[in-house]
C-alpha positions in Angstrom: -190.3 108.4 -22.4 -187.0 109.3 -23.8 -186.8 112.4 -25.8 -184.4 114.5 -27.6 -182.4 117.3 -26.2 -180.3 120.2 -27.2 -177.0 118.8 -26.0 -173.9 118.6 -28.2 -173.8 115.5 -30.2 -171.4 112.9 -28.8 -170.0 111.8 -32.2 -167.8 114.8 -32.4 -166.0 114.2 -29.0 -162.5 113.2 -28.4 -161.8 109.5 -28.6 -162.0 107.6 -25.3 -158.8 106.1 -23.9 -158.3 102.4 -23.5 -158.8 102.6 -19.7 -162.1 104.4 -20.2 -163.4 101.9 -22.7 -162.4 99.0 -20.5 -164.0 100.5 -17.5 -167.3 101.3 -19.2 -167.4 97.9 -20.9 -167.1 96.0 -17.6 -169.9 98.2 -16.1 -172.4 98.3 -19.0 -172.1 95.0 -20.9 -173.4 92.9 -18.0 -176.3 95.4 -17.5 -177.2 95.3 -21.2 -177.0 91.5 -21.3 -179.3 91.3 -18.2 -181.8 93.6 -19.9 -181.9 91.5 -23.0 -182.2 88.3 -21.1 -185.0 89.8 -18.9 -186.9 90.9 -22.0 -186.6 87.4 -23.5 -187.8 85.8 -20.3 -190.7 88.2 -19.7 -192.1 88.4 -23.2 -195.3 86.3 -23.5 -194.2 84.1 -26.5 -197.2 82.1 -27.7 -199.7 83.9 -25.5 -202.8 85.1 -27.3 -204.5 87.9 -25.4 -208.3 87.9 -25.6 -209.9 91.1 -26.6 -213.4 92.5 -27.4 -216.3 90.2 -26.9 -213.9 87.4 -25.7 -213.3 89.3 -22.4 -216.9 90.6 -22.1 -216.5 93.9 -24.0 -219.4 93.7 -26.4 -219.3 97.4 -27.3 -217.8 98.2 -30.8 -216.9 101.6 -32.1 -218.8 102.8 -35.2 -217.9 106.0 -37.1 -220.8 108.4 -38.0 -221.6 111.9 -39.1 -224.2 114.2 -37.5 -226.8 115.1 -40.1 -229.6 116.7 -38.0 -230.7 117.7 -34.5 -234.2 118.1 -32.9 -235.0 119.4 -29.5 -238.2 117.5 -28.9 -237.1 114.4 -26.9 -237.4 115.9 -23.4 -236.3 118.8 -21.1 -232.6 117.8 -20.9 -232.5 115.8 -24.1 -231.8 116.4 -27.8 -232.4 114.0 -30.7 -229.3 113.7 -32.9 -229.6 112.2 -36.3 -226.4 110.5 -37.6 -225.4 108.7 -40.7 -223.1 105.7 -40.1 -220.0 105.5 -42.3 -218.8 102.0 -41.2 -220.1 99.0 -39.3 -222.9 96.5 -40.1 -225.3 99.3 -41.1 -223.0 101.6 -43.0 -224.8 104.3 -45.0 -228.0 104.2 -42.9 -229.2 107.0 -40.7 -230.6 106.7 -37.2 -231.8 109.1 -34.5 -230.2 108.8 -31.0 -231.2 110.7 -27.9 -228.3 112.5 -26.2 -228.2 114.5 -23.0 -228.4 118.2 -23.3 -227.3 120.7 -20.7 -224.3 121.9 -18.6 -221.3 119.5 -19.1 -223.0 117.6 -22.0 -221.3 117.7 -25.4 -222.8 120.1 -28.0 -223.1 118.6 -31.4 -223.4 120.4 -34.7 -224.3 119.3 -38.2 -221.3 117.9 -39.9 -219.5 116.7 -36.7 -217.7 113.4 -37.0 -218.6 111.3 -34.0 -218.1 107.8 -32.6 -221.0 105.5 -31.7 -220.9 102.6 -29.3 -222.6 99.6 -30.8 -223.8 96.8 -28.5 -223.8 94.2 -31.2 -227.4 93.1 -31.0 -229.5 94.7 -33.8 -227.6 96.8 -36.4 -230.8 98.6 -37.6 -232.2 99.5 -34.2 -231.3 103.0 -32.7 -231.4 101.5 -29.2 -228.2 99.5 -30.1 -226.2 102.7 -30.5 -225.0 105.5 -28.2 -222.9 108.6 -29.0 -219.7 108.3 -26.9 -217.0 110.5 -28.5 -215.8 112.7 -31.3 -213.5 111.6 -34.1 -210.1 113.3 -33.6 -207.8 111.6 -36.1 -207.1 114.4 -38.5 -206.4 117.0 -35.7 -203.9 114.7 -34.0 -202.2 114.0 -37.3 -201.8 117.7 -38.0 -200.4 118.2 -34.5 -198.0 115.3 -34.9 -196.8 116.7 -38.2 -196.2 120.2 -36.7 -194.3 118.6 -33.8 -192.1 116.5 -36.2 -191.5 119.6 -38.3 -190.4 121.7 -35.3 -188.0 119.0 -34.1 -186.5 118.5 -37.6 -186.2 122.3 -38.2 -184.3 122.9 -34.9 -182.4 119.6 -34.5 -181.9 118.6 -38.2 -180.1 115.2 -38.2 -180.1 114.9 -34.4 -183.8 115.8 -34.4 -184.4 113.0 -36.8 -182.6 110.6 -34.4 -184.7 111.9 -31.5 -187.9 111.2 -33.5 -186.7 107.7 -34.3 -185.9 107.1 -30.6 -189.4 108.4 -29.7 -191.0 105.9 -32.0 -188.8 103.1 -30.6 -189.9 104.0 -27.1 -193.6 103.7 -28.1 -192.8 100.4 -29.8 -191.2 99.0 -26.5 -194.2 100.2 -24.6 -196.8 98.8 -26.9 -195.1 95.6 -28.0 -193.3 94.5 -24.8 -194.5 96.3 -21.6 -198.2 96.1 -22.2 -198.4 92.5 -23.5 -196.2 91.2 -20.7 -198.3 92.9 -18.0 -201.5 91.6 -19.5 -200.0 88.1 -19.7 -199.7 88.2 -15.9 -196.0 89.1 -15.4 -194.9 91.3 -12.4 -195.6 94.9 -13.6 -192.6 96.3 -11.6 -190.1 93.8 -13.1 -191.5 94.4 -16.6 -191.3 98.2 -16.1 -187.6 97.9 -15.0 -186.7 95.8 -18.0 -188.7 97.9 -20.4 -187.2 101.1 -19.0 -183.8 99.6 -19.5 -184.6 98.8 -23.2 -185.9 102.3 -23.8 -182.9 103.9 -22.1 -180.3 102.0 -24.0 -182.0 102.6 -27.4 -182.9 106.2 -26.8 -179.7 107.5 -25.3 -177.3 105.8 -27.8 -179.5 106.6 -30.8 -180.0 110.3 -29.8 -176.6 111.2 -28.4 -174.3 108.7 -30.1 -172.0 105.9 -28.9 -169.4 107.5 -26.7 -168.0 107.5 -23.2 -170.1 110.5 -22.3 -173.4 108.7 -23.3 -172.3 105.5 -21.5 -171.8 107.5 -18.3 -175.3 109.0 -18.7 -176.7 105.5 -19.1 -175.0 104.3 -15.9 -176.5 107.3 -14.0 -179.9 106.6 -15.4 -179.8 102.9 -14.4 -178.7 103.7 -10.8 -181.5 106.3 -10.4 -184.1 103.9 -11.9 -183.1 101.2 -9.4 -183.4 103.7 -6.5 -186.8 104.8 -7.6 -188.0 101.2 -7.8 -186.7 100.3 -4.3 -188.1 103.4 -2.7 -191.4 103.0 -4.5 -191.8 99.4 -3.4 -190.8 100.3 0.2 -193.1 103.3 0.7 -196.1 101.8 -1.2 -195.9 98.9 1.3 -195.5 101.2 4.3 -198.4 103.4 3.1 -200.5 100.3 2.4 -201.3 101.4 -1.1 -203.3 99.0 -3.2 -203.3 100.8 -6.5 -207.0 100.1 -6.9 -208.4 103.2 -8.6 -211.4 103.2 -10.9 -209.4 102.4 -14.1 -207.5 99.6 -12.4 -210.6 98.0 -11.0 -212.1 98.0 -14.5 -209.0 96.4 -15.8 -209.0 93.6 -13.2 -212.7 93.0 -13.8 -212.2 92.6 -17.5 -209.1 90.4 -17.3 -210.7 88.1 -14.7 -207.2 87.2 -13.5 -205.0 88.3 -10.6 -202.8 91.3 -11.4 -200.4 93.0 -9.0 -202.1 96.4 -8.8 -199.4 97.8 -6.5 -196.7 96.8 -9.0 -198.8 98.4 -11.8 -198.7 101.7 -9.7 -194.9 101.4 -9.4 -194.5 100.6 -13.1 -196.2 103.8 -14.0 -193.9 105.7 -11.6 -190.8 104.3 -13.3 -191.9 105.0 -16.8 -193.1 108.5 -15.9 -189.8 109.4 -14.4 -187.6 107.9 -17.2 -187.9 110.8 -19.6 -186.9 113.4 -17.0 -184.1 111.2 -15.8 -182.7 111.2 -19.4 -182.6 115.0 -19.3 -180.9 115.1 -15.9 -178.2 112.5 -16.6 -177.2 113.8 -20.0 -177.0 117.4 -18.8 -174.8 116.5 -15.8 -172.5 114.3 -17.9 -172.1 117.0 -20.5 -171.3 119.6 -17.9 -168.6 117.5 -16.3 -167.1 116.7 -19.7 -166.9 120.3 -20.7 -165.3 121.3 -17.3 -162.7 118.6 -17.9 -162.1 119.8 -21.4 -161.7 123.4 -20.3 -159.2 122.5 -17.6 -157.6 119.1 -17.7 -155.8 119.8 -14.4 -159.0 119.4 -12.4 -159.0 116.4 -10.0 -161.9 114.1 -9.4 -163.0 116.0 -6.3 -162.9 119.4 -8.2 -164.9 118.0 -11.1 -167.5 116.6 -8.8 -167.8 119.8 -6.8 -168.1 122.0 -9.9 -170.6 119.6 -11.6 -172.7 119.5 -8.4 -173.0 123.3 -8.3 -174.3 123.2 -11.8 -176.7 120.4 -10.9 -178.3 122.3 -8.1 -179.7 124.9 -10.5 -181.1 122.1 -12.7 -182.6 120.2 -9.7 -185.2 122.8 -8.7 -186.7 123.1 -12.2 -186.7 119.4 -12.8 -188.5 118.5 -9.5 -191.0 121.2 -10.1 -191.6 119.8 -13.6 -192.4 116.3 -12.3 -194.6 117.6 -9.4 -196.7 119.8 -11.8 -197.0 116.9 -14.2 -198.6 114.6 -11.6 -200.6 117.4 -10.1 -202.1 118.4 -13.5 -203.0 114.7 -14.2 -204.8 114.5 -10.8 -206.5 117.9 -10.9 -210.1 116.7 -11.6 -209.7 114.2 -8.8 -208.5 116.9 -6.4 -211.5 119.0 -7.3 -213.9 116.2 -6.8 -212.5 115.2 -3.4 -212.5 118.8 -2.2 -216.2 119.0 -2.7 -216.8 116.3 -0.1 -216.1 118.8 2.7 -213.2 116.8 4.1 -210.1 118.2 5.8 -206.8 118.6 4.1 -205.2 115.7 6.0 -208.1 113.4 5.0 -207.9 114.5 1.4 -204.1 113.9 1.2 -204.3 110.5 2.9 -207.1 109.2 0.6 -206.1 106.2 -1.5 -206.3 108.0 -4.9 -204.4 111.1 -3.7 -201.8 109.2 -1.5 -200.7 107.1 -4.5 -200.1 110.2 -6.5 -198.1 111.7 -3.6 -195.9 108.6 -3.4 -195.4 108.7 -7.2 -194.4 112.3 -7.1 -192.1 112.2 -4.1 -190.4 108.9 -5.0 -189.8 110.1 -8.5 -188.5 113.4 -7.2 -186.1 111.6 -4.8 -184.8 109.6 -7.8 -184.2 112.7 -9.8 -182.4 114.5 -7.0 -180.2 111.5 -6.4 -179.5 111.3 -10.1 -177.5 114.5 -10.0 -174.8 113.5 -7.5 -174.7 109.9 -8.7 -174.3 110.9 -12.4 -171.8 113.7 -11.5 -169.7 111.3 -9.5 -169.7 108.7 -12.3 -168.9 111.3 -14.9 -166.0 112.8 -12.9 -164.7 109.3 -12.3 -164.7 108.5 -16.0 -163.7 112.0 -17.2 -160.4 112.2 -15.2 -159.3 109.1 -17.1 -160.4 110.6 -20.5 -157.8 111.6 -22.9 -158.5 115.3 -23.6 -157.9 116.3 -27.1 -156.6 119.8 -27.6 -159.2 122.3 -28.6 -159.3 122.7 -32.3 -158.2 126.2 -33.3 -160.8 128.3 -34.7 -160.9 128.4 -38.5 -159.4 131.6 -39.7 -162.0 133.8 -41.1 -161.5 135.2 -44.5 -159.7 138.5 -44.3 -161.8 141.5 -44.9 -161.0 143.1 -48.2 -159.1 146.2 -47.8 -161.0 149.3 -48.7 -160.2 150.4 -52.2 -158.4 153.8 -52.1 -160.1 156.2 -54.4 -157.5 157.2 -56.9 -157.7 160.8 -57.8 -156.4 161.5 -61.3 -154.1 164.3 -61.2 -153.6 166.5 -64.2 -150.3 166.0 -65.8 -148.1 169.0 -65.2 -147.7 171.0 -68.3 -144.1 171.2 -69.4 -142.6 174.6 -68.7 -142.6 176.8 -71.7 -139.1 177.2 -73.0 -138.2 180.8 -73.4 -136.6 181.7 -76.6 -132.9 182.1 -76.0 -131.3 185.1 -77.6 -127.6 185.5 -77.4 -124.8 183.2 -76.5 -124.9 181.3 -73.2 -121.5 182.5 -72.2 -120.6 185.7 -74.0 -124.0 186.9 -75.0 -125.4 187.3 -78.5 -126.1 190.4 -80.5 -128.8 189.9 -83.1 -127.2 192.7 -85.2 -124.3 190.4 -85.9 -126.3 187.9 -87.9 -127.6 184.4 -87.2 -126.4 182.7 -84.1 -124.0 179.8 -84.4 -123.1 177.4 -81.6 -119.6 177.9 -80.6 -117.2 175.0 -81.0 -116.1 173.9 -77.5 -113.6 171.4 -76.3 -114.8 169.0 -73.6 -111.5 168.9 -71.7 -110.7 172.5 -72.0 -111.8 174.7 -69.3 -113.6 177.7 -70.4 -111.7 180.8 -69.6 -113.6 183.4 -67.8 -113.7 186.7 -69.7 -111.1 189.1 -68.4 -112.5 192.1 -66.8 -111.1 195.5 -67.7 -109.5 197.4 -64.9 -111.3 200.5 -63.9 -109.7 203.8 -65.1 -107.4 205.5 -62.6 -108.9 208.2 -60.6 -107.8 211.6 -61.6 -106.5 213.8 -58.8 -107.9 217.2 -58.4 -105.7 220.2 -58.8 -106.0 221.3 -55.2 -104.6 218.1 -53.8 -101.0 218.1 -52.5 
């Protein structure tokens, strides 16, 4: 299934040049039209699929609540009393024997369970059997937590990812399943359905842009490769696809169905979600390299993007292998108890088909890296690279306020009392002092100094 990622949103990219738009239009428009035409031709218009008793399935689910338990029905048996909450005998209580021991479910009073009703006598306990628990509320809580986590981290892009996820399930439930049940080739239906999911999910999640269109091209090429390799090696390995669930399906339908094609359809749909991640990541890497250095040639972009893809490849392949191995773990344990050799276990029908699924899907994922990188480099070198937007100047930090220290005002110097005239002196005995009248232009004459008295000669001098 397609899912959302943490890649940069494509709506904020630089606009594509006319050459890039023309190239992508000639490549993608025919593929999109082929997908829509294929969906219209394969959809079972007017076909009414029989269900329930019409196909021999007489068992009906009935909701009930455990109200009591008694350990008196046998050595490995326990009598469980339940009150039915729907069905033909809603509100009535019955006692049903249930196995008790290792591996058997352990019921408690208040447990909400599901009964299987054969449709014969609503009042008879023999018409019912406890088959499962009711899990509706726990799944709803988990779904709410998942949606909340996606919205909290992704915000508007997370909302688009959730919408794309719902549309993926809608394609699976409303197109792929009805078409296969109506007798169409499962592999062809899976290819068309995967194309619908891919176009809707990628463009809705990552926006309409040259970058997203390149990822779509890479995903389409990889899906085609997975389909071809899957058909080839399932035929060479003589896989029939007839496991226990498929046999039950064929028995119920009563019509011929391509079980090998059903196996390949599951391989395609299982690999689609991981392919989405690989192609978008590689395309974004090439675009950022081009934006960082618009002088890089096609070869240089391809080489640099391939080096980035090698690190991504190992983790993605390991993810797909572990996903298939985890799904087949109970089967592996069951076969290992038979005392068969490792070669016999791996070549068994049920194990071999899981090996083909894993390896074919992994080859498609590995091939998606160089294919998508080459397509992205081919488109990116023709992309008009917009100059990087200058970073918005941050607000200047306020200068630290200098602490002003209030200095004490200097006291004016004390004026000494002037006594006497400024030029010739003043004698207080002469009376009050009066300012002398001076002429501005006249130069003050300096007071004449008296000549020192002549030195008297002594009598003994010659």
